[in-house]
BALOBA-1460 file (C-alpha; in Angstrom, 3 decimals):
// residues 207
<rec num="1" residu="m" x="0.000" y="0.000" z="0.000"/>
<rec num="2" residu="a" x="1.293" y="3.459" z="-0.837"/>
<rec num="3" residu="s" x="2.751" y="5.316" z="2.094"/>
<rec num="4" residu="n" x="1.570" y="8.739" z="0.961"/>
<rec num="5" residu="e" x="-2.208" y="8.342" z="1.337"/>
<rec num="6" residu="h" x="-4.066" y="11.642" z="1.064"/>
<rec num="7" residu="s" x="-5.731" y="11.108" z="4.407"/>
<rec num="8" residu="s" x="-2.398" y="11.283" z="6.169"/>
<rec num="9" residu="l" x="-0.783" y="14.123" z="4.198"/>
<rec num="10" residu="a" x="-0.090" y="17.400" z="5.956"/>
<rec num="11" residu="e" x="-2.112" y="20.448" z="4.852"/>
<rec num="12" residu="a" x="0.920" y="21.995" z="3.154"/>
<rec num="13" residu="q" x="1.292" y="18.899" z="0.940"/>
<rec num="14" residu="l" x="-2.287" y="18.932" z="-0.365"/>
<rec num="15" residu="h" x="-3.033" y="20.436" z="-3.783"/>
<rec num="16" residu="n" x="-5.985" y="22.494" z="-4.964"/>
<rec num="17" residu="p" x="-8.694" y="20.680" z="-6.967"/>
<rec num="18" residu="k" x="-8.622" y="20.388" z="-10.753"/>
<rec num="19" residu="g" x="-9.315" y="23.662" z="-12.547"/>
<rec num="20" residu="f" x="-8.666" y="25.841" z="-9.487"/>
<rec num="21" residu="s" x="-5.966" y="27.992" z="-11.094"/>
<rec num="22" residu="t" x="-8.171" y="28.968" z="-14.065"/>
<rec num="23" residu="a" x="-11.526" y="29.229" z="-12.257"/>
<rec num="24" residu="n" x="-13.099" y="32.652" z="-11.697"/>
<rec num="25" residu="n" x="-13.184" y="34.127" z="-8.220"/>
<rec num="26" residu="n" x="-16.351" y="33.537" z="-6.176"/>
<rec num="27" residu="t" x="-17.025" y="30.164" z="-7.805"/>
<rec num="28" residu="h" x="-17.193" y="26.668" z="-6.386"/>
<rec num="29" residu="l" x="-16.705" y="23.131" z="-7.663"/>
<rec num="30" residu="t" x="-19.762" y="20.983" z="-8.323"/>
<rec num="31" residu="k" x="-20.910" y="17.951" z="-10.285"/>
<rec num="32" residu="n" x="-23.194" y="19.210" z="-13.058"/>
<rec num="33" residu="n" x="-26.135" y="17.587" z="-14.869"/>
<rec num="34" residu="s" x="-23.734" y="15.825" z="-17.233"/>
<rec num="35" residu="g" x="-21.911" y="14.188" z="-14.343"/>
<rec num="36" residu="e" x="-18.814" y="16.309" z="-14.878"/>
<rec num="37" residu="l" x="-16.904" y="18.548" z="-12.499"/>
<rec num="38" residu="a" x="-17.577" y="22.234" z="-13.139"/>
<rec num="39" residu="w" x="-16.770" y="25.542" z="-11.472"/>
<rec num="40" residu="v" x="-19.975" y="27.559" z="-11.070"/>
<rec num="41" residu="s" x="-20.863" y="30.958" z="-9.653"/>
<rec num="42" residu="s" x="-21.359" y="31.205" z="-5.906"/>
<rec num="43" residu="q" x="-24.198" y="33.728" z="-6.283"/>
<rec num="44" residu="r" x="-27.084" y="33.311" z="-3.876"/>
<rec num="45" residu="s" x="-30.800" y="33.504" z="-4.528"/>
<rec num="46" residu="s" x="-33.227" y="35.102" z="-2.101"/>
<rec num="47" residu="f" x="-37.002" y="34.848" z="-2.182"/>
<rec num="48" residu="f" x="-39.314" y="37.650" z="-1.066"/>
<rec num="49" residu="s" x="-43.045" y="37.593" z="-0.482"/>
<rec num="50" residu="t" x="-44.987" y="40.338" z="-2.273"/>
<rec num="51" residu="g" x="-48.729" y="40.702" z="-2.051"/>
<rec num="52" residu="g" x="-51.713" y="42.807" z="-1.222"/>
<rec num="53" residu="y" x="-55.158" y="43.854" z="-2.305"/>
<rec num="54" residu="s" x="-56.904" y="46.811" z="-3.894"/>
<rec num="55" residu="n" x="-60.576" y="47.773" z="-3.991"/>
<rec num="56" residu="s" x="-61.030" y="50.728" z="-6.288"/>
<rec num="57" residu="n" x="-63.623" y="53.062" z="-7.747"/>
<rec num="58" residu="a" x="-60.962" y="54.830" z="-9.810"/>
<rec num="59" residu="a" x="-60.879" y="55.098" z="-13.565"/>
<rec num="60" residu="a" x="-59.035" y="52.631" z="-15.757"/>
<rec num="61" residu="g" x="-55.314" y="53.355" z="-15.941"/>
<rec num="62" residu="t" x="-54.966" y="54.520" z="-12.328"/>
<rec num="63" residu="y" x="-51.882" y="53.312" z="-10.449"/>
<rec num="64" residu="f" x="-51.877" y="52.416" z="-6.760"/>
<rec num="65" residu="a" x="-49.100" y="51.758" z="-4.264"/>
<rec num="66" residu="k" x="-49.055" y="50.948" z="-0.578"/>
<rec num="67" residu="q" x="-47.619" y="52.826" z="2.347"/>
<rec num="68" residu="f" x="-46.623" y="51.852" z="5.856"/>
<rec num="69" residu="s" x="-49.739" y="51.762" z="7.997"/>
<rec num="70" residu="a" x="-51.741" y="49.443" z="10.198"/>
<rec num="71" residu="d" x="-53.034" y="47.845" z="6.993"/>
<rec num="72" residu="y" x="-49.710" y="47.264" z="5.274"/>
<rec num="73" residu="h" x="-51.129" y="45.255" z="2.374"/>
<rec num="74" residu="n" x="-53.741" y="47.779" z="1.249"/>
<rec num="75" residu="y" x="-52.763" y="49.308" z="-2.086"/>
<rec num="76" residu="n" x="-54.973" y="52.384" z="-1.747"/>
<rec num="77" residu="i" x="-52.578" y="55.286" z="-2.400"/>
<rec num="78" residu="e" x="-53.048" y="56.755" z="-5.868"/>
<rec num="79" residu="v" x="-49.678" y="57.442" z="-7.504"/>
<rec num="80" residu="v" x="-48.314" y="58.715" z="-10.807"/>
<rec num="81" residu="e" x="-45.644" y="56.264" z="-11.876"/>
<rec num="82" residu="d" x="-44.407" y="58.182" z="-14.926"/>
<rec num="83" residu="d" x="-43.921" y="61.502" z="-13.122"/>
<rec num="84" residu="s" x="-42.144" y="60.563" z="-9.932"/>
<rec num="85" residu="d" x="-40.272" y="63.862" z="-9.663"/>
<rec num="86" residu="d" x="-43.289" y="66.183" z="-9.774"/>
<rec num="87" residu="g" x="-42.715" y="67.186" z="-6.145"/>
<rec num="88" residu="t" x="-46.159" y="66.184" z="-4.901"/>
<rec num="89" residu="v" x="-47.725" y="62.759" z="-4.420"/>
<rec num="90" residu="s" x="-44.969" y="60.950" z="-6.297"/>
<rec num="91" residu="l" x="-41.863" y="62.722" z="-4.987"/>
<rec num="92" residu="g" x="-38.963" y="60.414" z="-5.830"/>
<rec num="93" residu="m" x="-37.628" y="59.741" z="-2.341"/>
<rec num="94" residu="k" x="-41.167" y="59.391" z="-1.039"/>
<rec num="95" residu="w" x="-41.401" y="56.259" z="-3.174"/>
<rec num="96" residu="g" x="-38.401" y="54.855" z="-1.349"/>
<rec num="97" residu="a" x="-39.552" y="55.807" z="2.129"/>
<rec num="98" residu="m" x="-43.268" y="55.068" z="1.958"/>
<rec num="99" residu="y" x="-44.108" y="52.650" z="-0.847"/>
<rec num="100" residu="s" x="-41.175" y="50.250" z="-0.990"/>
<rec num="101" residu="e" x="-41.138" y="46.496" z="-0.361"/>
<rec num="102" residu="f" x="-37.493" y="46.271" z="0.739"/>
<rec num="103" residu="v" x="-33.991" y="47.691" z="0.288"/>
<rec num="104" residu="c" x="-31.417" y="45.751" z="-1.757"/>
<rec num="105" residu="p" x="-28.381" y="44.818" z="0.396"/>
<rec num="106" residu="t" x="-26.125" y="44.510" z="-2.647"/>
<rec num="107" residu="s" x="-26.329" y="44.360" z="-6.439"/>
<rec num="108" residu="g" x="-28.201" y="41.544" z="-8.129"/>
<rec num="109" residu="t" x="-30.586" y="40.410" z="-10.849"/>
<rec num="110" residu="i" x="-34.316" y="39.702" z="-10.840"/>
<rec num="111" residu="s" x="-34.732" y="36.092" z="-11.970"/>
<rec num="112" residu="s" x="-38.460" y="35.408" z="-11.461"/>
<rec num="113" residu="w" x="-41.733" y="36.758" z="-10.088"/>
<rec num="114" residu="k" x="-44.590" y="34.291" z="-9.633"/>
<rec num="115" residu="i" x="-48.021" y="35.696" z="-8.784"/>
<rec num="116" residu="m" x="-51.267" y="34.116" z="-7.565"/>
<rec num="117" residu="h" x="-54.388" y="36.306" z="-7.828"/>
<rec num="118" residu="s" x="-58.176" y="36.416" z="-7.679"/>
<rec num="119" residu="g" x="-60.844" y="39.111" z="-7.585"/>
<rec num="120" residu="t" x="-63.880" y="40.622" z="-9.265"/>
<rec num="121" residu="t" x="-64.838" y="38.636" z="-12.354"/>
<rec num="122" residu="g" x="-63.847" y="40.159" z="-15.681"/>
<rec num="123" residu="i" x="-61.725" y="42.970" z="-14.219"/>
<rec num="124" residu="t" x="-58.159" y="43.382" z="-15.482"/>
<rec num="125" residu="w" x="-55.269" y="44.663" z="-13.376"/>
<rec num="126" residu="d" x="-51.576" y="45.144" z="-14.127"/>
<rec num="127" residu="l" x="-48.912" y="44.356" z="-11.531"/>
<rec num="128" residu="q" x="-45.491" y="45.943" z="-11.982"/>
<rec num="129" residu="l" x="-42.110" y="45.970" z="-10.258"/>
<rec num="130" residu="w" x="-40.025" y="49.140" z="-10.039"/>
<rec num="131" residu="k" x="-36.721" y="50.212" z="-8.563"/>
<rec num="132" residu="v" x="-35.774" y="53.568" z="-7.066"/>
<rec num="133" residu="s" x="-32.073" y="54.364" z="-6.723"/>
<rec num="134" residu="v" x="-31.667" y="55.858" z="-3.257"/>
<rec num="135" residu="t" x="-28.778" y="58.017" z="-2.080"/>
<rec num="136" residu="d" x="-28.210" y="58.129" z="1.663"/>
<rec num="137" residu="n" x="-29.329" y="61.359" z="3.382"/>
<rec num="138" residu="s" x="-30.665" y="62.860" z="0.149"/>
<rec num="139" residu="n" x="-34.098" y="64.100" z="-0.909"/>
<rec num="140" residu="t" x="-33.185" y="64.451" z="-4.561"/>
<rec num="141" residu="d" x="-36.044" y="63.465" z="-6.860"/>
<rec num="142" residu="t" x="-35.456" y="60.152" z="-8.612"/>
<rec num="143" residu="n" x="-37.522" y="58.567" z="-11.354"/>
<rec num="144" residu="l" x="-38.737" y="54.993" z="-11.203"/>
<rec num="145" residu="t" x="-37.307" y="52.297" z="-13.475"/>
<rec num="146" residu="q" x="-39.518" y="49.333" z="-14.285"/>
<rec num="147" residu="l" x="-38.046" y="45.905" z="-13.563"/>
<rec num="148" residu="g" x="-38.996" y="43.047" z="-15.852"/>
<rec num="149" residu="s" x="-42.289" y="43.164" z="-17.701"/>
<rec num="150" residu="t" x="-45.857" y="44.022" z="-16.778"/>
<rec num="151" residu="v" x="-47.937" y="41.137" z="-15.422"/>
<rec num="152" residu="t" x="-51.543" y="41.315" z="-16.626"/>
<rec num="153" residu="c" x="-54.077" y="39.702" z="-14.293"/>
<rec num="154" residu="v" x="-57.605" y="39.043" z="-15.583"/>
<rec num="155" residu="n" x="-59.700" y="37.896" z="-12.637"/>
<rec num="156" residu="t" x="-62.352" y="35.213" z="-13.035"/>
<rec num="157" residu="g" x="-63.852" y="35.368" z="-9.561"/>
<rec num="158" residu="n" x="-63.146" y="35.909" z="-5.886"/>
<rec num="159" residu="t" x="-62.792" y="32.180" z="-5.252"/>
<rec num="160" residu="t" x="-60.895" y="31.293" z="-8.423"/>
<rec num="161" residu="v" x="-57.110" y="31.351" z="-8.103"/>
<rec num="162" residu="q" x="-54.946" y="32.037" z="-11.130"/>
<rec num="163" residu="i" x="-51.167" y="31.885" z="-11.419"/>
<rec num="164" residu="e" x="-49.005" y="34.159" z="-13.575"/>
<rec num="165" residu="d" x="-45.258" y="34.283" z="-14.242"/>
<rec num="166" residu="m" x="-43.554" y="37.532" z="-15.132"/>
<rec num="167" residu="s" x="-41.708" y="37.462" z="-18.427"/>
<rec num="168" residu="v" x="-38.029" y="37.825" z="-17.522"/>
<rec num="169" residu="s" x="-37.131" y="40.618" z="-19.937"/>
<rec num="170" residu="g" x="-36.239" y="44.298" z="-19.927"/>
<rec num="171" residu="t" x="-34.288" y="45.855" z="-17.042"/>
<rec num="172" residu="l" x="-33.556" y="43.190" z="-14.414"/>
<rec num="173" residu="t" x="-30.532" y="44.462" z="-12.463"/>
<rec num="174" residu="v" x="-30.562" y="46.261" z="-9.118"/>
<rec num="175" residu="a" x="-27.807" y="48.033" z="-7.200"/>
<rec num="176" residu="e" x="-26.993" y="48.245" z="-3.519"/>
<rec num="177" residu="n" x="-29.517" y="50.525" z="-1.742"/>
<rec num="178" residu="d" x="-32.054" y="50.365" z="-4.559"/>
<rec num="179" residu="v" x="-35.561" y="49.973" z="-3.200"/>
<rec num="180" residu="i" x="-38.125" y="47.676" z="-4.814"/>
<rec num="181" residu="v" x="-41.648" y="49.042" z="-5.303"/>
<rec num="182" residu="v" x="-44.778" y="47.179" z="-6.448"/>
<rec num="183" residu="t" x="-47.684" y="48.972" z="-8.108"/>
<rec num="184" residu="v" x="-51.099" y="47.737" z="-9.172"/>
<rec num="185" residu="r" x="-52.899" y="49.398" z="-12.075"/>
<rec num="186" residu="k" x="-56.600" y="49.139" z="-12.683"/>
<rec num="187" residu="q" x="-57.319" y="48.511" z="-16.364"/>
<rec num="188" residu="t" x="-61.124" y="48.194" z="-16.317"/>
<rec num="189" residu="d" x="-63.601" y="50.918" z="-15.333"/>
<rec num="190" residu="g" x="-66.204" y="50.249" z="-12.676"/>
<rec num="191" residu="s" x="-66.862" y="50.843" z="-9.004"/>
<rec num="192" residu="n" x="-65.783" y="48.630" z="-6.110"/>
<rec num="193" residu="k" x="-63.628" y="46.330" z="-8.231"/>
<rec num="194" residu="s" x="-61.150" y="44.218" z="-6.287"/>
<rec num="195" residu="i" x="-57.985" y="42.181" z="-6.684"/>
<rec num="196" residu="w" x="-56.115" y="40.079" z="-4.134"/>
<rec num="197" residu="w" x="-52.695" y="38.698" z="-4.911"/>
<rec num="198" residu="n" x="-49.648" y="37.055" z="-3.438"/>
<rec num="199" residu="g" x="-46.332" y="36.499" z="-5.105"/>
<rec num="200" residu="t" x="-42.762" y="35.324" z="-4.726"/>
<rec num="201" residu="l" x="-39.947" y="37.448" z="-6.106"/>
<rec num="202" residu="e" x="-36.550" y="35.815" z="-6.686"/>
<rec num="203" residu="i" x="-33.343" y="37.852" z="-6.807"/>
<rec num="204" residu="v" x="-29.859" y="36.437" z="-7.478"/>
<rec num="205" residu="w" x="-27.297" y="38.490" z="-5.581"/>
<rec num="206" residu="d" x="-23.778" y="39.267" z="-6.795"/>
<rec num="207" residu="y" x="-22.014" y="37.846" z="-3.747"/>
């Protein structure tokens, strides 16, 4: 039997695994689907719950966001998504402080958003993700940037659940300190029209 078994070698006599010298930083060795050794990114995915409800008498095309309150999931604040620096209801930093879901701890990429919804039959709503780039201790107005694509939800009843997946296209990257905002947009006229939804947002971080 060989006298230099790996199990008895000192740390200084051990070598790095195959491919180590040419592998990118922040990668790890794994056995892939083909049964081969491969160095893959060490990026981490996180999953965030997003959800709420809206019951609106507003006209079609009206956007709503939420704000911190006793009823955190009520999307009842009318906002103007395409004029976030008008200095009134949609002041840029107000989006970050009052309407946001969470603050990004580092840079990353949106990889999926799965939504489950129900509500008033025949009423269409759009759900959208946005980012606001926040600078510490600043009240400078900042416009919203949409993340991914618009998710159109056509309800077929309060007790009928439907599942939608956001098309992973468009702007998908976020930076450290960006805040994520969700808006709901009513697309059908009519009074007292409701939507309830829940969703899971996946972000792959760059560390």
